[in-house]
C-alpha positions as CSV (number, residue, x, y, z in Angstrom):
1,X,-7.2,18.9,10.8
2,X,-6.0,18.3,7.4
3,X,-5.2,15.5,5.9
4,X,-1.8,15.2,3.8
5,X,-1.3,12.6,0.4
6,X,1.9,11.3,0.9
7,X,3.7,9.3,-2.2
8,X,7.0,6.8,-1.0
9,X,9.7,7.9,-3.3
10,X,11.5,4.1,-2.2
11,X,8.0,1.9,-3.4
12,X,5.2,4.1,-4.9
13,X,2.6,3.9,-1.9
14,X,0.4,6.5,-1.2
15,X,-1.2,6.4,1.9
16,X,-2.6,9.7,3.8
17,X,-1.6,10.8,7.6
18,X,-3.9,13.4,9.8
19,X,-1.1,15.8,10.7
20,X,-1.3,19.2,12.6
21,X,0.1,22.0,9.9
22,X,3.0,22.8,12.0
23,X,3.9,18.8,11.6
24,X,3.0,18.4,7.4
25,X,6.5,19.5,6.5
26,X,7.9,16.4,9.0
27,X,9.2,13.4,7.3
28,X,6.4,10.8,7.1
29,X,7.2,6.4,7.5
30,X,5.8,4.8,4.9
31,X,3.5,2.2,5.8
32,X,4.2,-0.5,3.6
33,X,8.2,-0.5,2.8
34,X,9.0,2.1,5.9
35,X,11.3,4.4,3.9
36,X,11.1,8.0,5.2
37,X,11.4,9.2,1.5
38,X,8.4,10.3,0.8
39,X,6.9,13.6,-0.6
40,X,3.6,15.3,-0.1
41,X,1.1,17.2,-1.2
42,X,-2.5,18.8,0.5
43,X,-5.5,16.4,0.0
44,X,-8.4,17.9,-1.1
45,X,-10.2,16.9,1.7
46,X,-10.2,17.5,5.5
47,X,-10.6,15.7,8.7
48,X,-13.7,16.4,10.8
49,X,-14.3,15.2,14.8
50,X,-12.7,12.3,15.5
51,X,-13.6,10.1,12.5
52,X,-12.7,9.6,9.0
53,X,-13.4,11.6,6.3
54,X,-16.5,13.9,5.7
55,X,-17.7,15.6,3.1
56,X,-20.7,18.3,2.4
57,X,-23.9,17.2,1.0
58,X,-24.2,18.5,-2.3
59,X,-27.0,20.9,-2.6
60,X,-28.9,22.3,-5.7
61,X,-30.0,25.8,-5.1
62,X,-32.2,27.9,-7.6
63,X,-31.0,31.0,-9.8
64,X,-32.5,34.0,-7.9
65,X,-35.8,35.4,-9.7
66,X,-36.5,39.0,-10.1
67,X,-39.8,40.7,-11.1
68,X,-38.0,42.9,-13.3
69,X,-36.5,40.3,-16.1
């Protein structure tokens, strides 16, 4: 399920919500001021399992070698 970042237009608070894609266009309530005047954009992270954020570890892979070069 994607994490969506929201920003409240009333107080400026930025918050995240884990939502189904079908729910992503629904109005969200600001946890700070209670306003539903929020805007969203897709977060770069995705929720995995039942916990919080998860990121794949960085792996350095050397370029392939060729005996012809």
